[in-house]
DRENTOR-432087 format. One record per residue (C-alpha): x, y, z; residue in one letter. Coordinates in pm, whole numbers, plus 50000, padded with zeros to 5 digits. Last residue first. Example, Ala and Ser with C-alpha at 12.3 -4.5 7.8 and 13.67 -1.06 7.14 Angstrom:
<recs>
513674989450714S
512304955050780A
</recs>
This chain:
<recs>
552772811594183S
551072793093903P
553452774893672L
554402793793361Q
553822776893023Q
556772766892805N
554552757492503I
550862750392554R
550052749892179L
546982771992244M
549152794092460R
551822794892192F
549282805691926I
547912832692159L
551402846692199E
551792846791821L
548562866691784A
549712890992050E
553032896391870A
551282901491533R
548822926891665N
545462915791794L
542162934391752L
542112925391382S
540562950991146S
536932951591034A
536322954790662P
535242987690503G
532453012590547V
531593027990880G
533303023391213D
534142986491189P
533672964891502Q
537152952891588A
537932917391474K
539002887991687P
541202863791490L
539362830991462A
540122800191668S
541142764591598A
542252735791816V
543182702891647Q
542742671691859T
541312650991569P
544092660991325V
542542654990981I
540532686990974R
537742690190717R
534522695990911D
536092714791202H
538222734490959L
535172748490779R
533592759091106D
536812776791212V
537062793090868D
533542807190910E
534742824791224A
537312844991029G
541012849690954P
542242817791121A
544472811091421L
545122773891381V
546562749091629V
547582712691586D
548322711591212V
547022691090918R
543832710590834R
545842742490798A
547952728590514Y
545172718490272R
543202748690395L
545722772090233V
543472787089962P
540382783790191E
541702804790482L
540062836890360D
540652873790432A
544422874690452S
547092889190680D
546532870391007D
546922834190902D
548852818591188L
549342780691183F
550762762491483G
552522728891481I
553492706791774P
556642686391696V
556002649191738N
558952639191514Y
556702623691248R
554302653091275R
557132677191207A
558282656390907E
554782656190760T
554472693790804I
557822699490631A
556892675390350L
553632693490281D
555492726890289L
557842715790012V
554852704289809T
553472669089780D
551802658689452S
554382632389363G
557452645089545S
558862680189506V
555942702089395I
556782738389472T
554232753489707N
556752766089964W
558602788589722E
555352798289543A
554132816689851H
550612809889981R
551742789090279A
554372815490352A
551692842290382R
549582820090602G
552432818390851S
553762785690986I
554822779991347V
556812749291453L
557322738791813A
559902723292046D
562282716891758L
564922690091719G
567612680491468E
564952663591252R
563072696391213I
566292713891111R
567032687690845L
563532689990698L
563552728190681S
567012733490536S
566382737990164Q
562882752790183R
563852778590439D
563442777790816L
563932807591047K
564852796391400V
563252814491693G
564612810792045R
561942816292308L
562112831992652P
558552846192637R
558002883692657A
557282884392285L
558502913692073P
561512893391942T
559512863391821L
559282874791458D
557102859391185L
556742879390861N
559432859590680G
557382827990704G
558212793290833I
559422796891191L
560912768591394G
560662773591768V
563422763492009V
562332764292374P
564702782292608R
565822757392867R
564302740093169M
561192730892968L
557882727493147L
556582693593035P
553602691592794R
550542681692986A
548892650693132I
547962652993498R
544442664393409D
543732631693232E
544562612793553I
541532626093733P
542242647894038S
542402631594381R
543862657794615V
543332688094395D
539582688694463L
540162694894831G
537582722694866Q
535182726294575T
531732724994740Q
529192738394493A
526952769094450G
529522794394341H
532902784094200V
535792808894181V
538842808493958G
537482779793755A
539952752293671H
539072728493954R
535322732593902A
535542726193527A
537642695393589M
535122681393836L
532142688593612S
533862672293313L
534712642193529I
531092639693645G
529872642693289R
532022612593203D
530862593193508S
533132589193810A
534822556993900R
538382570493900Y
537242603994038P
535942588694365D
534672614394620A
535462643794390A
533372627894114A
530342624294340A
530632659894475A
531102675094130I
528172655393992R
525932667694275D
526912703794207A
526382699293832A
522652693093866G
521982721193615S
518802732193793R
520642743194103E
522882767293920T
526632762393942V
527912797993908D
531342794593755W
534022821193772T
536822831693538S
539722856093559Q
541342864393226L
544642853293072G
543202852192719L
543902815192664R
542832806593015Q
539562825992983A
538612808392657A
539222773692803V
537382783993119E
534292796792940V
533912765692722A
534402742993023V
531792762393225A
529112760592953T
529662723192929L
529562720793309E
526042734893344D
524812770193406G
526302804593466V
529862809893342A
531642842593410H
534432858793208V
536712885793345S
538552916893226G
536442920992915A
537462946092647G
534202940392455D
535912928892134Q
538412907992325L
535742890192528A
533552885292218R
536402869092025R
537232845192306S
533582835892374I
532902827792006R
536092807291967D
535352787692282V
531792780992161W
532972769391817A
535472745791978D
532822731492213L
530252723291945V
531752690691814S
532312673492147N
529022684092301A
526792674392011Q
523892657392194D
524862677392503W
523992708992312A
521432729692503A
521832765592385P
524602790192478L
523592826192555H
526212853692550I
526092884392773T
527702918592819S
528772934993140L
529542966993320P
529932960093693G
529652926293864V
527512911694144A
526552879593969L
523472857394007A
521182885393894S
523012886593562V
522342850093475A
518702849893576D
518072882693386R
519762868693075A
517382839293088S
518262803893186L
517182769493065G
520292764292858P
523602780892949G
524792815393048Y
527972833292943V
528532866093127V
531312888692998L
532542913993252A
533952948293184S
537322961693297V
539922950193045G
543252968193080G
545722941692967P
545472924292628R
546742888492652L
546212889893026P
548992872293221P
548972834893191Y
548122806693428V
549072770193456R
546372746993589R
545572735193237S
542492729693021L
542302722592646L
544352691392589H
542852677292913H
539422680992746V
540322654592490R
539042622192641Q
536142638792825R
534942653192495L
534842618492339A
533012605092645P
530352632492599V
529932626692225G
529112589592228F
526122588492460V
525212624592388E
524962619692013G
523132586692061A
520482604492269L
520062631092003R
519692604191734R
517112585491940Q
515102617191982R
515242623991608S
513902589291537T
516242562191417Q
516152540391104Q
518462563390907W
520952559991194P
521662523591100H
525212516691225D
524112531791554V
522042500991642T
524712476991770P
526152504591997D
522822510992170I
523252489592483L
527042490292521A
527032527792480Q
524492531292757A
526852512792991R
529622537492903V
527322567492942H
526212559993298Q
525432595693402D
522222584793580A
520102602593318A
522322585293063V
521382551393211L
517682559293191T
518052570092829E
519862537392750A
517032516992905E
514502536292695A
516612529992383W
516792492892454T
513002489592470G
511002520692405T
511582557292340L
508712581492276G
508682603691968T
509482639292072S
510902652091743P
507552647891564D
508062652291191V
504952668291044E
503812653190715V
502522680990494L
500172674190203Q
498292702790036A
500542730990157A
503512707890118P
502962706589745G
501342678089564S
503062663389264R
501952657488906G
505382667488770S
504272668988411A
502582702688441E
505922719688520T
507312711188178P
510882697288159G
513872720888157L
515442704288462V
514892668388342R
515842675787983N
518942693688108L
519892664688333W
519502639088057D
521502661787824H
524142663388100V
524492625588073V
525332624887703T
528072651387692R
529322640088032A
530092605287899D
528512577988112Y
527222558287810R
530652565787657R
532172541987910A
531162511987695F
533182524687399S
536202531287620A
536032495887756A
535682481487405E
538672502387295F
540792488787577G
539692452687525H
540552454787153V
543912470087241D
544602440587471Y
544032416687182R
546402436686963A
549062435787235P
548842397487227D
549122374687531E
547952404287737N
544252396287704A
544692360687832N
546932371688117L
544422397988230I
541342375688230L
543192346488391E
544502369688662A
540992381688740A
539702345988765Q
542522337189007A
541942368789210A
538312360689282D
534722362689155D
535202384188848V
533192411288667N
534862421988341W
532772399188117R
529592411288296E
529952446588173P
530212473388446F
527442494788598I
524592469788626E
527002440888682D
528312458388993S
524872461289158G
525592438989456E
529192427089436R
531462409589184R
535102419789204W
535582443688913V
538482443588667V
538122474088445P
540132477888121V
542012510588077A
541132530087761G
540912564187929S
537092562087937A
537462528388107M
539612544288377G
536902570088438E
534422541588492A
536972524188718P
537282556488927A
533552563888949L
532642536289184H
528832536589164F
527522532589520T
530292508589623E
530502478689858R
532932449089884T
535552468689700S
538092453189460T
537552477189171S
540772474788971L
541672495288664M
543872477488409W
546162494988161G
547372523688378I
550192546688261G
547982571888083R
545502569188373F
547842589688592W
547912619188356N
544122620088326G
543822616488704M
545482650188766D
543542656889089P
546242644889326G
546942618789595F
550432604789590S
551252572889403D
552232542589611F
553962517689378V
553802480089431V
555972456089231A
559062459289454Q
557012449189758R
555692417989586L
559172405589507G
560382414989855P
557612394590026N
557672398090407R
557542435990396Q
554622436190154L
552622412990380R
553522434890677E
552032464290487F
548652446990443F
548662432990796A
549222468190928L
546312479190710Y
543902453990864S
545242461491212E
544452498491170R
540872490791077R
540332468191378V
541972492591621L
540162523691499N
542472553291557K
544072548491214W
540782548291024V
538972578091180Y
542342595891196P
542782594290816Y
546382602590711N
547442570290884W
545672550890607P
547802564990321L
546322590990088H
545682582589726G
546892561889434R
547872525389459L
549762514589148H
550312477089103L
553082465588868T
553302435988630Y
556562431788439R
557592400988642D
555472377688426D
553772344688513H
554102341988894A
553962379788898L
550352377688777L
549092355889063E
550952376789320E
549412408589173L
545932393889203L
546322385389569D
547862419989627L
544782436189470A
542572415089693R
544432428689995D
543482463489878P
539942455589997R
538152489189933K
536052480590242L
539282487790437E
538722524990405P
540782537190215I
542292522289897F
541892552089666G
542432550689291A
543552514789224M
545672507588918G
547242478188742L
550222482388507H
551222455788253F
548922469787981R
550612503688028A
553662488687855D
554542521487681R
552422550887788L
548792553087681K
547502580487451P
544712601087604R
540962596187632A
540522611587979L
539582646787870D
537022637187604S
535652609687826S
534762633488106Q
532712608388309V
529332616888452T
527302597988710N
524252580588569A
520732594888568I
518042573188727V
514552583588832S
512372585089143T
508932599389216R
507212571689021E
508742546089256R
506682558289549P
508902562989856W
508962534390109G
512112548390267T
514482518890308I
513192495790031D
512732524889790L
516252536689865A
517702502389786K
515692501189466Q
517142534589359R
520582522689460Y
520402492989223F
518782513588949D
521902535088933S
523102570988986A
519892581989158F
517612612089092V
514772619589334V
511792633389143T
509072659889163E
509412663789539V
506722679689757A
505022646389837G
508462632289934I
508602653890245E
512202645790345I
512542637590716D
513332600790660H
516542608290464I
517632632290737P
519012603790955P
521972592990738Q
522762558590592R
520682564190278L
522462597690239E
525662578990151Y
524132569989817G
524382599589583H
520902614789591L
520162643789355H
516852659689452L
514492678289217I
511882703189343L
509462720589104R
507582751689210Q
503842758089172N
503032737689486P
505432758889698L
508742746689842V
509092750090221N
509002715090367H
510832698890074S
513302727790080Y
514282722190441W
514582684090409V
516552686290083A
519112709290243N
519212685690541A
520532658290310S
519572647089961A
522832656989792F
522732684789530E
519272700089568C
517762713289243L
515012739289281V
512982749488974V
510872781188945E
513002801789180A
512562837089316W
510722829289643D
513232801289704L
516112825889670L
514482849989917P
513972821190170R
517422805690143S
519522832990303A
517382838190614E
516522800990625P
520142789490668Q
519922752190734P
523042734090867K
523352697290767G
524472703790410N
527232725590549F
528102761890474E
525172762490235W
525502778289889R
522102787789748D
523162791389386V
521492810689104R
521012800588741L
518952818788479D
518542792288210I
517712798287843D
521202809787745E
522672777087870R
526282778587992M
525432778688363S
523282747288342L
525952727788156A
528672739088397E
526582728588697V
525902694388544M
529562688488464D
530652699088811G
528082678388997A
530302655189200F
532382683789344K
529242704289417F
529482705889797D
527392728090023A
524072725189845G
521252741889652V
520992750489282L
518152774289197L
516842774688839V
514812803488693K
513882793188337L
514522818288060K
511862821187793E
511492805487447P
513272773987564R
516232761587356R
516122726187229P
518222699087401V
520092678587139A
520102706086874A
520752732687138Y
524112717187222D
525762741287466P
529532743987414L
532102725487628Y
531922690087499P
531982701687133A
535192722387142F
537802695387088L
535592674886856E
535102705486633A
538872710686610V
539382673886524A
536662675686258G
538312705986096A
541662688186095F
540332657185925G
536582656585863S
534302686485840A
531862693486119P
528252683786076G
524932693785924T
525772729985835D
529052720485668P
527392699585398A
527802662285434A
531032644885339P
531152624885016P
530222588185049P
533022564185150V
533802536284904D
536602555384730D
538142562985073A
538592526385133T
536562498585288Q
538782468285330R
538092436385149G
541072437084918G
543512451685168A
543152424585431G
546162404185317R
548312435485305D
547212446685650A
548212412685784R
551592416085613D
552082449385787L
551252433186122D
553702404786053A
556452429585969T
555832451886271L
555662422686516T
558352430186776G
557412465986860A
553762458986785G
551652472286499W
548232487786464R
545452490786205P
542802517286289T
539382501586352S
538692518486690A
540512550586603Y
537452571786525R
535752559386841P
538402574487074L
540672553587294A
543742575487247P
546242562686990L
549722552387097V
548772520987288G
549862496387016H
552112512686757E
550232531786493A
549472526786124F
547372557486054L
545512561985726E
546662591885525I
544102619585473G
546732646685463R
545752663285795A
545572628985957E
549152621285859F
550572653386008W
548222649586310T
549782616486407R
553382627586353I
552842659786551A
551302641086844E
554272617186846V
556702646686852R
554892664787134H
554922632887338G
558712631087320K
559512637787688G
559652601087778S
559682579887462D
556582578087249E
555182549787045G
555712549786670P
553252563386410V
554032551286054F
551342564785819G
549862536785610L
549412544185239P
547102521485035R
548672522084692V
547642533484343G
548852569484369H
551122574084668L
553922590784475A
551552615884310E
550022626084642A
553472630384796L
554652652084510S
551592674284554R
552142675784931D
555592690784904D
558412672885086P
559862653784787L
559562616184831V
562452591884886A
561832554884823R
562482525185052A
561812490384902G
564312472785129P
564892494585440I
568402509785420A
567012544985381A
565602542785733F
569082534785863E
570592563685664R
568002587285813H
569312579386163V
572982585586081P
572312616685865H
574782616485572T
573312597285278R
569582600785352L
570392636085466T
571562645985117S
568542632684932Q
566212648985186L
567642683885148D
564192700085106P
562892681985416G
561712646485460G
559232620385343V
560392584185318L
557982561385133F
558252523885202V
557142499684933P
556072464385022Q
558792438884955P
559102421784615D
561952396284611R
561922390384986R
565182381585164P
565442417185311R
561932415885457I
562812404085810A
566072423785844D
564322456085746A
561472449285990H
563922442986276R
565652476086200R
562312494186174I
561272481286518A
564502494886671A
564022528186493L
560552534186639G
561422569786739L
564882579886609P
563632610686424G
559902607186353T
559122643786281L
561732650486017E
561522614985883L
557812613785805Q
557512576385731I
554912562285490V
554512524285480L
552792511685168A
549862487785172P
548852471984839P
545852487484662G
542402472684709G
540722506284652A
543382532584598A
543702557784878A
542272591784801R
544192624484788F
543112659584708E
546202674984864P
545902696085178L
547122731585136P
550412738185314G
551292741785682R
550072708385810G
547562707386091A
547902703886467I
545072695686703P
544762715287030F
545322695687350V
542992707987624L
543812715587989V
540802719688220N
540412684388363M
543162692288618A
544232728788597S
543612736288962D
546392712089052W
549062732888881V
552362713688857A
551222679288740G
548382693188530E
550712717288348V
553442691788275T
550982664788172S
549312688487926R
552712698187780A
553712661987735D
550312654587579E
550712679587298D
549572713487163F
548512732987469V
545242749987570I
543812764987887V
540102762887960K
537642785088146R
540392810188201S
541302832288501S
542692806088740S
544632787088473V
546062818988322A
547222831188661A
548922797988733R
550652799488395I
551792835388448D
553162826888792D
555112797488653E
556582816588355N
559922829888480S
560492803488746E
560092776788482T
557292754288354I
558352735288044A
557062730087689F
558812714987390P
557832732287060R
555992710786808G
552992733686785P
553532770186890A
553672792687193G
552182769587453Q
549862783687720L
546912791387494F
544022807687681T
540262801287656W
538092829787786L
534282829087781R
533662814988133H
536282837988286R
534482870288197E
536662898388061F
537172927088306G
539932945388121S
542522929888351E
541322895788229V
541652906087864L
545172919687921V
546162887188096Q
544802866287809G
546912885287557V
550022879887768A
549172843087814M
549182838387437S
546722830187156T
543742842287358A
540732823087228L
537432841287288V
534312819587301V
530682830787304E
531612863387134A
529442893587218T
531762918987383A
534952908187208L
533172909486872A
532372946186904G
533252962587233V
535002952887557M
537542980687544P
541162969987604V
543122972987927S
546492982588071M
547952982187721A
551312966087662R
549732934687519T
547832953787249E
545062930187144V
544392923986774P
541052907386689V
540592878086449V
536892872486391D
535032839986324V
531362834386248R
530902796986267A
529392775385992G
531652744785998A
533872758785721E
534222790385930R
535592769386215M
538042751685984A
539202784885841S
539772799086189A
541782768186279A
543942771285967Q
544572808386015D
545432802886383V
547762774286292W
549672796586052Y
550462821286328P
548742855086290A
550822882786135E
551042908986408V
547752926786430P
547322963186328E
546352985986615A
549653003986593S
552913010886773D
553292980086995D
551932956786732R
548872936286826G
548962901886990P
546192878086879V
542652873887013A
540842847486804W
537102853786837V
534202829586803L
530632838886710L
528312808786686R
525942801986395D
527072765386363K
530212758686566F
529292727586769P
528062708686461N
526572674286500A
527612675286862Q
529852646486958V
528672615187141M
</recs>
C-alpha cells in the first residue's frame, strides 16, 4: 500500500554543495533537477539550498529549519549539516556521487560512510550493487539504505504504444553492453529462417552507425534479423516506435553489474516503454506483476507469446489519463520517487491528524521488534512521544517511571513482562494502557500478575496466540486484539540473483525446535532430481549458544546433523553456512524458497520477510501456521515440499508467478499498513476503552501463597539442604513457570540456582594470595547479609573506621546475583580505601566478600552468625565433603578461603576439601606469554614476570595458534576500524581472533578503561572470559547478553567527583591490567 500522495503540501529541501568563494550553488546534477520537478508535480514545496562544504557550520534558518526532509546530495554536505546541529530524523544523505557510477568502500571513504549512516535517517544510492556493498560493510545501515530511481537526461517523449501492434524488441546498447548476449545469439539463430521476423530497435550513442560496424559486441546485436538502428534522441525513438508495441530488453545481472541493470530498467520506464525482463530481474512489486518476461533459453518463444497476446492486451491507449497531481503521484519517474519516500513519511490521509498532541509513553527494555511502530509514532506531529527505557523488562524502576506515568495519557508497554505488571498496578483510570505481547511471555511467571482490569487491550500478532493466551490466563476476549508483525516490503523487494529459484534458505536454525534436519530431508529429495539445489543456513552455530551446547540432548541433535553432512559428500557440498548479520535484504536476493521447518513458532517473521522479497515460503504444518501463511505453501513432509518446489521450477515463468503471489500476500504484513493499525489503536478515543482502573478494581498478588503436594515436599528437602532431591521432584513442573505462584518460583530459583553456583565457584575462589592492588588502605568495609541491621554487623567486629554494605536475601537468584555483588563490593572497597573486608551473615555473603577481597589483595573475615545456620553446614560438609549439600559445599569453601572465621570450627578443613577447589590453572614454570591487541596496552609497569606480544591484524591468528597463555584486548582496539574490517561473511578481524583464542583454550580478558559506554563493543565483550567495563550498568548488561557462561565482569571503580564533571577511574592502566590477570588467574603466587 502506497500513500496516495506522500509529497502533498510538504516542504522538502535539496542541499547541494555551494561554491567555495560564494553562496551561489554549483550547478545541480541533472537528477536533482528531475527529482525536484517530480516532487513539485506531486504537490510538494521544494527548495534547492547551497551548503558551503568548507564551512564549519551553516545557520539553521529558512527552509533548512522547517523542512520535513532534507536531502544532502553528498556526504560532505551531510557532514556540514550534522556539525551544524541538524536533527538526524530529517536528514537523508546520498552516498553515491551519480547514477551509473560503480560504487566501492575504500580506506579513504569508509569513515565518511559510517558517519553518514550513523547521522542520517536514511542513506541513498543509485543501484542494488551499491546497496549491497554498504549493508555488507556497515551493519548499522541494514534496512536504512534506499535505491533512488534514475531518469533519462532529456525531456520524455509523448509516446503511447499502439493498440494491438506487433511486439518490437528495444535494446539500449550503451547500457546493455554484453549483458544478455548469449540469449540474443540463440534468438538470432532461431529467427533467421523466418521471412518476417519481429523488428528489433537498437538505440545507441551519437556514433551508433560506426559502432555497429566496429564494436565487437554491437556487431553481434546488429546481426539480429530485423535489427534497425535508431538515433539516440527521444524524438527519433518515438517516431521509430510508432505503430508497434515496444518491449524494453532487460537482461539479468552479472556480479558487479547491478548498477547497469538498474539503469537499463529505469531508462525504459522513464520513456514509457514496457519492460521485457529476464526472469528474476524485477523486484516483486505490484507494478511488475503482469510484466512480460523471458528466460535465458526461451527468449524467442517468450517473444512469440507476447506477439500472440498483443491483440487482447490492454495498452496505453486503453488506460485513462492520470489523475491530477493532488490525488496521487505521477506515473513513471515521479511515481517511482513517490514510492521511495512513501513508507517513511506520515500518512495523514490514512490516519487523520488529531487537533491536539497526544502524550504517549513507550515502555520497555527492548524495541527491536517494534522499530516500525516506534518510528511511526515519533514522526507524527500530533504525538508527543517519550520513552521509559528499562534496563531489563524484569527490573522495575519506580523512581524513573513514576514522573513519566504522571505525564502520560497513553502508555504502550512493549513486551507484556514485569513492565506491564508495574504499569497495570499503577496506571490511573483516566489513562489508557496498551500491552504488546509477543508470545514468549506466555511461558513466563509475570503474565499472571498483570491487572487486566487496568488494561485497555493486549495486542497479539495472531489469533492463534490470542486464543492461547485466553486459555492460559482467562482474560476477557474483549480486552485483546490482533495486529500483525511488520515486514518492510519496500526494503526487501529487490531483484533476485540468477538461479535464486534453486536456492533454499533458513534464517536461524537454533534451537533444535527449528528442525534443520527437515531441511536436509528436503534437500536430499531435490538433489535426486537436480544438483543445482543449495541450502543456505544463516545464523550462529549451535556451539555459540552455551544453553544449547551444554545441554546433552540438544548437543547430540546437532552432532547428528553435522555427522549426516559428513557421511554424505553430495549433501555436504550443497549446504552453505552463512554468517549471522542484519543485512537480510542482501541475503534474500539469492534465496528463492524460504523454509519454515519449526515444530513451534509464534509468528516466524523470517519466512514472511522472505515472501516480501519474492521468495516462496515452504512451511511445515503446525498449530497456527495456516493462519499466517497460505494453505498451498503449508506441507506435511519433505516429499510434499519437494513436489511443490520441483513443480514450480519446471518453468521459470511458473516460479515467477509463485514469487509475485508470495510478495502480494506479504503486503498484508507491510509496515505501511500495519503501523496504521497501531496508530489508530494509540490515537483512539479514551471513552472507548470502557475499562476500570486499578483504583476501582485491584487484585492483590499474594506472594506467600501456601505450598502443597510436590512443592511442599521440595521445600522440606531444601530446608534440609537436599537440593538435588528437590530438583528431581519439581523438574517436571518448571517447564510451565506461568502456572506457578511467586513462592513456587522463588523455591525453583533456589533449587536450581544454588547447584549452578556451586559448579562455578571454583572459578572464582583460590588459595593463592596477592599483594594489595592499591596499598595503603586503612578502613574496614563491613558487608552484612539478610536479617541483620548495620548495628548488629558492626557490633560483631572490633575494627576502626568502617563503612557498610547491606546485601538482601537472594538464595532464589544466588547464581545470577553473585557477580553484581562482587562488583559492588570491589568498587566500594577501592573508593573507601579499605584495607580489609568483613562478611557478617550467611555463606552467600561470605563468598561475595572473599572473591572481591582476593582480587584486591585485601584481608577478609567471616562472622558466621547463629541465625544463618552456616556453622552447622560447615561442620557437616567438613565431616564428609563428598556427600555434602550444595549450600554445605559453599559454606565449606567460604570458610576455607576467609582469612579468619568467627563463630564456626574451621580447623582441618584443608584435609578433605571438595574436588572443585583443587581445580585451577597450573602455576607456570616460565614467563607466561600474553597476546596484546591494542596499542595502549603495556605490561612493562607490572611487577609480574610476563612477556607481552603485540598482535596486529595480519599476524594475530598465527600467533594465537603458536601458543599464548592469555590474550588481552583493549576497548580502544575493539573500536578501531583496523580490527572491525569484515573478512569472512559478517565476521571482523577481531571476531576471528577471539574465535581462534577460544578454539585453543586461551583465556581472554577485555579492558575498556578509556570510554564511557561498553555498548559499541558489546559484541566482542560478551565472548570473552573476563571484562573490566566502564560502568556498573555495563556489568548488568553483560550478565544478560554474555555467551560465555563462566564469564566474570567488573566495573572500573570511579572516584567520587568533586563538583561538575564525570568521575575518574581510581585505577591506572597498570593496576587495571593487574586486576584483569587476577580475574583470569594467570601465573598466581602460591601462599608462603
